[in-house]
C-alpha positions as CSV (number, residue, x, y, z in Angstrom):
1,M,121.0,-33.2,-72.8
2,L,121.8,-30.7,-70.0
3,I,122.0,-30.9,-66.3
4,D,121.4,-28.0,-63.9
5,T,123.8,-28.7,-61.1
6,H,122.5,-26.2,-58.7
7,A,118.9,-25.2,-58.2
8,H,116.6,-24.5,-55.1
9,L,113.4,-26.2,-56.1
10,D,112.1,-25.9,-52.5
11,L,112.0,-22.2,-52.4
12,P,108.5,-20.5,-52.6
13,E,109.2,-19.1,-56.1
14,L,109.6,-22.6,-57.4
15,A,108.0,-25.0,-55.0
16,H,104.5,-24.2,-56.0
17,D,104.8,-25.5,-59.5
18,V,107.5,-28.1,-59.7
19,P,105.9,-30.4,-62.2
20,A,105.4,-27.5,-64.7
21,I,109.0,-26.3,-64.0
22,L,110.3,-29.8,-64.8
23,D,108.2,-30.0,-67.9
24,R,109.7,-26.6,-69.2
25,A,113.2,-27.9,-68.4
26,A,112.7,-31.1,-70.3
27,Q,111.5,-29.1,-73.2
28,M,114.7,-27.2,-73.2
29,G,116.8,-30.4,-73.0
30,V,117.4,-30.2,-69.2
31,H,116.4,-33.7,-67.9
32,E,118.5,-33.8,-64.7
33,I,118.5,-31.2,-61.8
34,I,120.4,-31.2,-58.4
35,T,118.3,-29.4,-55.9
36,I,120.3,-28.0,-53.1
37,G,119.8,-27.6,-49.3
38,I,120.9,-24.6,-47.4
39,D,119.7,-25.7,-44.0
40,L,118.3,-28.6,-42.2
41,A,114.6,-28.0,-43.4
42,S,115.6,-27.4,-47.0
43,S,117.8,-30.3,-47.1
44,R,115.0,-32.6,-46.0
45,Q,112.8,-31.0,-48.6
46,A,115.5,-31.5,-51.2
47,V,115.6,-35.3,-50.4
48,T,111.8,-35.5,-50.6
49,L,111.8,-33.7,-54.1
50,A,114.6,-36.0,-55.3
51,E,112.6,-39.1,-54.1
52,T,109.3,-37.8,-55.8
53,F,110.5,-36.6,-59.4
54,P,112.6,-38.6,-61.6
55,G,115.8,-36.8,-62.8
56,V,115.9,-34.8,-59.6
57,Y,118.8,-35.3,-57.2
58,A,119.7,-33.8,-53.8
59,A,122.5,-32.1,-52.0
60,I,122.4,-31.5,-48.3
61,G,124.1,-29.0,-45.9
62,I,124.1,-25.7,-44.1
63,H,124.9,-22.5,-45.9
64,P,127.3,-20.1,-44.2
65,H,124.5,-17.6,-43.6
66,D,123.0,-20.2,-41.1
67,A,126.4,-21.6,-39.8
68,N,125.2,-21.2,-36.2
69,Q,122.6,-24.0,-36.8
70,L,125.1,-26.7,-37.1
71,T,124.6,-28.4,-33.8
72,P,125.8,-32.1,-33.1
73,E,122.1,-33.1,-33.5
74,A,121.8,-31.5,-36.9
75,L,125.1,-33.1,-38.0
76,D,123.6,-36.5,-37.1
77,V,120.6,-35.8,-39.2
78,F,122.8,-34.8,-42.2
79,R,124.7,-38.1,-41.7
80,T,121.5,-40.0,-41.8
81,L,120.2,-38.1,-44.9
82,S,123.5,-38.7,-46.8
83,R,122.6,-42.4,-47.0
84,H,119.7,-41.7,-49.3
85,D,120.5,-42.9,-52.7
86,R,119.3,-39.7,-54.3
87,V,121.8,-37.5,-52.2
88,L,124.8,-36.7,-54.3
89,A,126.8,-34.3,-52.2
90,I,127.3,-32.3,-49.0
91,G,126.3,-28.7,-49.8
92,E,126.0,-25.9,-50.1
93,I,128.6,-25.2,-47.6
94,G,131.4,-22.6,-47.4
95,L,132.2,-19.0,-46.5
96,D,130.4,-15.8,-47.2
97,Y,132.3,-12.7,-46.1
98,Y,130.2,-10.5,-48.3
99,R,127.0,-10.7,-46.3
100,D,128.8,-11.7,-43.1
101,R,125.5,-12.9,-41.5
102,Q,127.4,-15.1,-39.0
103,P,130.7,-14.5,-37.3
104,R,133.6,-15.6,-39.5
105,A,134.9,-17.9,-36.9
106,V,131.5,-19.6,-36.8
107,Q,131.5,-19.9,-40.6
108,R,134.8,-21.4,-40.6
109,E,134.1,-24.0,-38.0
110,C,130.7,-24.9,-39.8
111,L,132.8,-25.4,-43.0
112,R,135.3,-27.7,-41.2
113,R,132.6,-29.9,-39.6
114,Q,130.8,-30.3,-42.9
115,L,134.0,-31.1,-44.8
116,A,134.8,-33.7,-42.2
117,L,131.3,-35.1,-42.7
118,A,131.7,-35.3,-46.5
119,C,135.1,-37.2,-46.1
120,E,133.4,-39.5,-43.7
121,V,130.4,-40.3,-46.0
122,G,132.3,-40.4,-49.3
123,L,130.4,-37.6,-50.9
124,P,131.7,-34.6,-52.9
125,A,131.2,-31.1,-51.5
126,V,129.3,-28.2,-53.2
127,F,130.9,-24.9,-52.0
128,H,129.5,-21.4,-51.7
129,V,132.4,-18.9,-51.5
130,R,132.0,-15.2,-51.7
131,E,134.8,-12.7,-50.9
132,A,136.4,-15.4,-48.8
133,H,138.6,-17.4,-51.1
134,A,141.8,-17.0,-49.1
135,D,140.4,-18.5,-46.0
136,F,138.4,-21.1,-48.0
137,L,141.5,-22.4,-49.7
138,E,143.5,-22.6,-46.5
139,I,140.8,-24.7,-44.9
140,V,139.8,-26.9,-47.8
141,T,143.5,-27.8,-48.6
142,E,143.5,-29.7,-45.3
143,Y,140.7,-32.0,-46.5
144,A,141.2,-32.0,-50.2
145,S,143.2,-35.4,-50.3
146,A,140.4,-37.2,-48.4
147,L,137.5,-35.4,-50.1
148,K,135.7,-37.1,-52.9
149,G,135.9,-34.0,-55.2
150,G,134.3,-30.6,-54.9
151,V,132.4,-28.0,-56.9
152,L,132.7,-24.2,-56.7
153,H,129.1,-23.2,-57.1
154,C,128.5,-19.9,-58.9
155,F,132.3,-19.5,-59.4
156,S,133.2,-15.9,-58.8
157,G,137.0,-15.8,-58.6
158,D,139.4,-14.8,-61.1
159,W,141.8,-17.0,-63.1
160,E,144.4,-17.1,-60.4
161,I,141.9,-18.4,-57.9
162,A,140.5,-20.8,-60.5
163,V,143.8,-22.4,-61.1
164,R,144.3,-23.0,-57.3
165,C,140.8,-24.5,-57.1
166,L,141.6,-26.7,-60.2
167,N,144.8,-27.8,-58.8
168,L,142.8,-29.3,-55.8
169,G,140.8,-31.3,-58.3
170,F,137.7,-29.2,-58.0
171,Y,135.1,-28.2,-60.7
172,L,133.9,-24.7,-61.6
173,S,130.2,-24.3,-61.9
174,I,129.1,-21.5,-64.0
175,P,125.8,-19.6,-63.4
176,G,123.7,-17.3,-65.6
177,T,125.8,-14.2,-64.6
178,V,128.3,-15.3,-67.4
179,T,125.7,-13.9,-69.9
180,F,126.0,-10.3,-68.3
181,S,127.9,-7.9,-70.4
182,K,130.2,-6.7,-67.6
183,A,131.2,-10.4,-66.4
184,E,134.5,-10.1,-68.1
185,I,136.5,-11.8,-65.2
186,Q,134.1,-14.8,-65.2
187,Q,134.0,-14.9,-69.0
188,E,137.8,-15.2,-68.9
189,V,137.7,-18.2,-66.7
190,V,135.3,-19.9,-68.9
191,R,137.4,-19.4,-71.9
192,R,140.5,-20.7,-70.2
193,A,139.2,-23.4,-68.0
194,P,139.8,-27.1,-69.0
195,S,136.8,-28.6,-70.6
196,D,136.7,-31.6,-68.2
197,R,136.1,-29.3,-65.1
198,L,133.2,-27.0,-66.2
199,L,129.7,-27.4,-65.1
200,V,126.7,-25.2,-65.7
201,E,123.9,-24.2,-63.2
202,T,121.0,-21.8,-62.6
203,D,121.0,-21.3,-58.8
204,S,117.3,-20.7,-59.5
205,P,115.3,-18.9,-58.5
206,Y,118.3,-16.4,-58.5
207,L,120.6,-15.0,-61.1
208,A,118.5,-15.5,-64.2
209,P,120.6,-15.2,-67.4
210,V,120.1,-12.9,-70.3
211,P,117.3,-12.7,-71.8
212,Y,115.5,-13.2,-68.5
213,R,117.8,-11.1,-66.2
214,G,115.8,-9.8,-63.3
215,K,113.1,-12.4,-63.6
216,V,112.7,-15.6,-61.5
217,N,115.2,-18.2,-62.6
218,E,114.3,-21.7,-63.3
219,P,116.2,-24.9,-64.5
220,S,115.1,-24.6,-68.1
221,F,117.1,-21.3,-68.3
222,V,120.4,-23.2,-67.9
223,F,120.2,-23.6,-71.7
224,Y,121.1,-20.0,-72.0
225,T,124.1,-20.3,-69.8
226,A,125.3,-23.3,-71.7
227,R,124.8,-21.4,-75.0
228,K,127.0,-18.5,-73.7
229,V,129.7,-20.8,-72.5
230,A,129.7,-22.5,-76.0
231,E,130.1,-19.0,-77.5
232,L,132.9,-18.0,-75.2
233,R,134.8,-21.3,-76.0
234,Q,133.8,-21.2,-79.7
235,I,132.5,-24.7,-79.9
236,P,128.9,-26.0,-80.6
237,L,126.3,-25.9,-78.0
238,E,125.8,-29.6,-78.3
239,E,129.5,-30.2,-77.3
240,I,129.2,-28.1,-74.2
241,A,126.1,-29.8,-73.3
242,R,127.9,-33.3,-73.7
243,Q,131.0,-32.1,-71.8
244,T,129.2,-30.4,-68.8
245,T,126.8,-33.2,-68.4
246,G,129.6,-35.8,-68.6
247,N,131.5,-33.8,-66.0
248,A,128.4,-33.6,-63.7
249,H,127.9,-37.3,-64.0
250,R,131.5,-38.0,-63.1
251,I,131.9,-35.7,-60.0
252,F,128.4,-36.6,-58.6
253,G,128.6,-40.3,-59.5
254,I,125.1,-40.2,-61.3
255,D,125.8,-43.0,-63.8
256,A,127.0,-45.3,-61.1
257,R,124.1,-44.6,-58.8
258,E,121.6,-45.2,-61.6
259,G,123.2,-48.3,-62.7
260,E,123.0,-49.6,-59.1
261,R,119.3,-48.6,-58.9
262,R,118.6,-50.4,-62.0
263,S,120.3,-53.6,-60.8
264,Q,118.3,-53.6,-57.5
265,S,115.0,-53.1,-59.2
C-alpha cells in the first residue's frame, strides 16, 4: 500500500473527476491521499474532500505565494478547521524566493504565524521551500522543539541541506521529479537519506513522473515515484511502500486517528 502525502484534489485539473481519480489510485495500490490547502478557500475544500471520501485526509494553510492573505480572521478560521479529525497538518506553508510573488518579509511573517499555530494546535507542518533554505532554517529552528514534526514537501535541497532538515527531526518528501534523468542532486539525497525519514508524493496535478512527464499528474502516479526510489536505494518496491507508508502514518498520526474514529463509532 502506498500513500500520496501531497496532492491538490481541489484544483480544476482533478476536481472534476475525484471518484475516478481515487479508483485509479486504488488500482495502483494508493489507498490514502493527503489533499493540501494553499489558501483559505482550498483549505476549506480540502476538509470537505477529506470528509467526503474514505482514505482522503487534509492539510490546511496559506502558501507563500498568498502570504498577504493571512489576516487575524483567516488565522482564526484555520484554528477552527484544525480541529476536524481529518486534518493532519498545517501546510503547505513556507518561503518561495524563486517566484517571489510576495515580499520576502511578508512571507517570513506568514511562516512564523503559521508555525506558531501548528505548535498551538499540536499538528505537524508541511513546508514549501524554494530557493530559500537559509532563511527557512533560521526561522524554523526557533519552533522545532515545540513543533510536532515537519515535512519538506517536494524536497529540492542538496545533501547538506537535507542533513540540517533531518537534524531538526523533519521528513523529506520525494516527488516525481526524482524520475527525471537530470535530477542527480535529488537522487543522491534519496540514496543517502535514512529509510525512516522518506515520504513519496505527487504534488498532483503538477510534476508528473516519467513515463507521464508533461501530463496532468494524479495520485496513482506516486507508484512510479516509489518505484524510482526503490531502484535508487536498491531494495524491492514493496519495501519502499512499507517504509514510506509507515513513515507517513507516524508523522501524520494516521493510525492513532483511525483508531480513535473506530472507538467512537
